[in-house]
C-alpha positions, -999 to 999 in steps of 0.1 A, spaced: 66 48 -82 99 50 -62 130 29 -71 130 15 -36 98 -5 -34 92 -28 -7 65 -46 -26 77 -59 -59 57 -61 -91 53 -98 -87 43 -96 -51 18 -69 -60 4 -90 -88 -7 -116 -61 -18 -91 -36 -40 -67 -58 -68 -92 -64 -74 -94 -26 -77 -56 -22 -113 -43 -19 -129 -23 -48 -136 13 -43 -169 20 -26 -200 29 -46 -208 59 -24 -183 84 -11 -150 93 -23 -124 69 -37 -98 53 -15 -61 61 -16 -40 38 -38 -38 6 -21 -1 -1 -31 10 32 -18 -7 25 14 9 -8 18 42 7 10 38 32 38 29 5 63 59 -15 52 82 15 56 67 21 91 77 -14 103 109 -15 84 123 18 101 106 13 134 91 48 131 62 60 153 29 55 136 22 93 136 53 97 113 
């Protein structure tokens, strides 16, 4: 993980149990923490969603 995390380990410890498990069929989902970091970056920088 990057040094500049928006979601600390303590915060992630509280969020992780709320994330859905991988589906039984089909491919695995992307890492939940990485996806949430990307969403936080998008809102923190006011970047367009396509970036």
